[in-house]
N, C-alpha and C positions, 0 to 999 in steps of 0.2 A: 613303721605304720602297722605291720603285721603283728608285732608284739603288743601294741596298744589295743587292737581289736581283740586279740586273744585274751588279754588281761580283762577286758570289759566282759567278754563272754564268760570267763571263769567267775567273775564277780556275780554275774547274773545267775550262774549255775549254783553258787553257794548260798543264795538267798533262800531262807526257809519259806517265804511267802511269795515265791516268784510267780509272775504272770507270763503269758505268752510273749515272746520277744519278736519284734518286727525290725528287720534290717532293711534300710532303704538307701538308695544312692544311685549314682550313675550306672548305666548299663555297662557290662563287660569290665567291671572294676574288681572282681574277685570275691564278691559276696558269697556265692554258692561254694566256691573253693574253700574259703576259710571256715564256713559253717560245717562242711563235710569233714575237714581236717579236725576241727574242734570236736565233732562227734566221735571220730575215730580215736582221738586221744583220751577223751574223758567219759565216754559212755560205753557200755557193753555192746550195745547194738544201735544202729541208726536206721530209721525208715525215711527214705527220701521220696517225696511225692512231687513230681513236676506236673502241674496242671495244664501246661501248654502242650506237652507231649503225650500225656495220658488222659485222653478224653473220657475214657470209661470211668476213671476215678473222679474226674471233674464233674461228670454228670451226677454221680452219687451225692455230691454236696449240694445239689439243687433242692433236695428234699429235707427231711428231718435231720438236723445236725446236732442231735444230742451227743455229748461226749461218749457215753457208753456205746451207742450205735456206731459211731465213727471208729472207736477203738476196735470193736469186734470186726468191722469191715476191713480195717487195715491189717489186723492180724490174719484174717482169712486171705486177703489179696496178696500179702507179702510172705505168707507162710512163716510168720514169726510171732512169738508171744511178746506182748508189750508189758514191760515191768516199770512201775513208777520209779523215777529217779535213776533208772538204769538204761532206759530207751529214750533216745532223742528222736523226735518226729519233726521233719523239716518239710514245710510246704513251700514250694518254689513256683514262681511265675503265676501267682494267684490273680 
């Protein structure tokens, strides 16, 4: 099972016109674990945002959600520069 989902994530990563990816399924099934592992293996850096445990960031998304504004905010909040195709951004517990 783990290899199938990892292969699907790699296929998504390699698409030139990729859209945001949504993983859904039963609670406690390992979705977060596999996405973090995927990010560690295939990206230079990963920004992981858990909306359930980080209310400050969750409240930021109640306003203007333009991509440029979100990227700047995440860079500032996580003290990391975000690079296209090199940084994986994971939004969890939305």
